[in-house]
C-alpha positions, 0 to 999 in steps of 0.5 A: 533477506528480511522476515516480511511481516506476515500478513501485512497490514497494508492502508489504502488512503486516498483524501476522504476515506470513500470511494476512491480508497475503496477502488484502491483497496481491490486493487491492491488486494489483485495485486498482493494475492497474484504476488502471492503476499498475505496481506490486511488491506484497510481502505481509509482516510488520510486523517485516520491513516496518519494515527494507524500502524501499517507496514505498507501504505498506498493512495495518490503521492499528494498525500502518500508525502505525509507517510513517508517514515511512517511505514516500510513501505509507502507507494505513491500511484497515480492510477487507482486501476492500473495493476500493472503499475502498482506490482512493479512499485510493489515490488520494486519496494519489497525488494528494497525493503528484502521481503522479496528476492 
C-alpha cells in the first residue's frame, strides 16, 4: 500500500471560488473526517487552482476535466451536498492510489 500524504492537501474548486467552493469544502471536510483522513481543505477558483499543488481536487465535472493528471486524485461531483456519493468516490479513488485497503 502506498503511503498517503498526511495531511492531504485538498482543493475544492468552483468557477469563481466563492459560495459553491466553500459549501463543497465543508462537505469534503465532513466526509474526510468521517473516513478518518487528516486533510487541509482549501476552497478556490479554477484559475487559482491551476497554479496550486494538491493531492486531491474535488469540483464539478466541467471544472475538474482541466485537472486530470495535475493531482493524484481528481473527483468530479454532481451534488455539492451529497456526502454519501462523495465518500464513495473518494474511497474508490484512494483505493486506486493505494491510500486505502
